[in-house]
Residue, then its C-alpha position, 0 to 999 in steps of 0.5 A: m236724066l235717067d232715074g233721077g240722076t243728074e247730068y254730073d252723075i251720068i258723065r262722072d260714071k262714064f268718064r271718071a277713068l281711062d286706060v290707054a294701052f301702049p305697045s310696050a311698058r317703055e312707051a307707057s312709061i314715056a307717056f306717063q312721064s310726059l303727061s305728069p311732070d308736075r303735081e297739079p294744083r287743085r283748080g276748079g274742083a277737078t283732080k287727076e291721078l295717073h298710073a303706069a302699070g306694064s304697058t297701060l297708062s291709067v287715068r282717074w278723075t274726080a270733079e265737082e261739076a260735069r263741066i269741069l270734068r269735061v274740060s279736064v278730060g278734053s285737055f288730057l286727051d289733047h295732050l295725050a294725042l300730042v304725046l302719041e303723035t310724037m311717039i309715032e313721028f320718032g318711032p319706037p323708043v330705044a332700049q336704055 
């Protein structure tokens, strides 16, 4: 580990936040609504917060262990990939 830091310190510093840019605010809002339908119960020491601002979806994690953080980030990225594939398949959203 670098400078006496733990594996968790290194991973947490690199993966505690993620910003995903979308072509439009509408698409960011759709992704936000798809990825955060319910408040998640606290399981295993990881929490995730999602925010949509303009055309950017922001995600912030906190976790007690690197392993838990890795699983939470991996799961989120799998779900995000599904949302993006669905958006591509159905095309841009229709204005309301």
